[in-house]
C-alpha angles and dihedrals in degrees: 000000000000110000116213111239099203096118143023099194124160115299113296118245115253109265118233106222108226134156114278094224096106092052093045092052090056092059114112134219119276113275126257118244106271104180134044114288093244097048114129101048118146128356121336135228136181133252114184107308095343134085113223130197125231090279094050096256117140117247134190125217107220105165154131138250116238108187135189109093087086092057133072089273089068091208137072112286126249096048085111085071109027146021112267092231093057091054093050089048089052092050089054093046090055092053102256110142103184136043121209107205117196119208140171128223088252089083090071093061115102090221094058114107124186115238140187096049118142113219096173122122091014096300116153089353095157092055096064114120094010127128122226094275091048090053090047089053091056093047092049091047095050093043089054092050089053092050097253123133123220131219114193114217122202092214103169141000089237139356092266097083150294121308128214093222129040091252140042134191089266096043109036125194090261091061092046092053095042091054092046089053090047091055092045091052093043092060098034107137092020103103091188084087101064098174153335129253098219100211134350122244106338108202142171124358085029110100136189118229098352092123097229105130090207094059109013103109093188091059092045090051089053092051093047095040092053090048091054092047091050089069100028112020092178097070127103114236112221113202121190125206129245132244102252134030122175090345095308113119133196140148120336106272090003102098112091097156090119094065091081092063101023112032120184108257118198134186091245116057124232097024106106122102116175117221128206130186122210131179144178134234094283085074100035142326120259129187094246093063091066095044109122090232094056126164093018088062094061101083088057091050092051092045090055098048102037116330094085089069090064097037092051091048092239097134142323117286123214121191093213095183134022127143149140142184087237087222095131131053089235090060092047091053091045094054092045090052094045094050089051090049091051088064122244114262094225089062105033105020112196093343088096146092114286122230149181115195122226107260154013088173119086090206098075097118098209100039112018116212149255088269120064123231094280088065088231112065118080120230092230093187093057093040089048093061088063097048097099094053099044113113140200120290126241135249113284122235095221144333103324117171093254093062106021123124134215131241129267115308093021119144137214117228137153145184128207132211120201118207129178105223098184137000125187099173098251091059145347145210124226138184127211118199115202115201124193105230094172131092098250136048115275120242093197140349140202130201124197133187140159122220120219092218139041097283119151129189111245098183138350137197133201090015141049125229150191124207126200112181105311095338118099128192116193123188131190123272120242091264103048109040090102112078121170119234107280093011129109142219128196138207130185139201145180122233144173145261105026129215097069126138121257107262129221112257133204128201132201127184138189 
């Protein structure tokens, strides 16, 4: 399996392999729509701790990382298995509204050629012959059609690996800034790209507020941010933290303690969004995981490193990366606590922390992904943890597959497949995959089944349900009712007791 090279942190703690049932049972129901359906149009700006759209409506970034452009493939991963449009459609169907796309400066070189793309059976046909930037153009365009926003993440100077500082001997600061400006100009007028994450995970010797232009990340972010805004003043500037401030260390890019004393000041007001990264033991051990009060200690940890920026209404905060294999009970408790800290959409709407989960890709060696190794099947347990903080999508720019309609006389139809994903006797988890078998996109769908035993649903994600006796009716959530013709959406649930037979299911769509 490809192992993602984005970090070389201290050795990861050994993961204790336990059933995922406890984590799955903590997943919450999909959120209710909390902002107007058309919120998110146009370019965005900040106001205190919120991000507002062009009309002044608050929006919430609730997205996913899709990596690959920063590696030696020079293109998002998984195109060796699937068409890029089908994956973007699936992201939308699961309720993710933003894609963070990491890249390295290698993609700007004329000699760089994308590889590992499957063009058989018509897959990715419109990517043939394109360089990395041409492929990125197509991904941005289709994401915008589907109503997803894009944040571009300068992840590395080159495909060889992450750098502590924003420059190296081979890729000086001047190249970094020139390429940032090139991207900003390239997508000027395309509000699908709402901003740029200037550099991924600065870490020691990077400092914040020390005043040394060679190592002070805050000063570098100001230089780069102003350069970006000089060619595209509408973009948001996402600024990650560092590792250490005043002798206190945390995750790479996750320490924003210096913002209180040294805020990033740009030439265009209301453009700064601070970005933290946070991980669990499957990435590396941290002292707070072994604290006897864990996980009750975690909100205080997050407050100290980055949460205070939101709580004091200084600026919006975006958790640009967080992820885990969920293999250990510590990681399950960590993710449950973090999702709660990020503020459920149904309660707080867009007055919340923003986030993009790491990752869509299953081939992140230290976290895994939302997709399983076949690049098709959804890890419904992992996805289910995020259900309560997912948020409404945004207006599309055209007829993307996730929202496209058919011609006159077309019909909506669906089938559903019920799979038990785990069963421990006292309870079980199951996934239901809904496939659009009609000729037009669905607007909504409903799945019904009747158990032969006394099973009851205990929690559900990416759908809502009613149960009368042994008969269950599940309907789509607000974010996944639309399924393109031939595409699929999934929901999952926990139930009890276990040991029951798989029921027959029926599906209707409109």
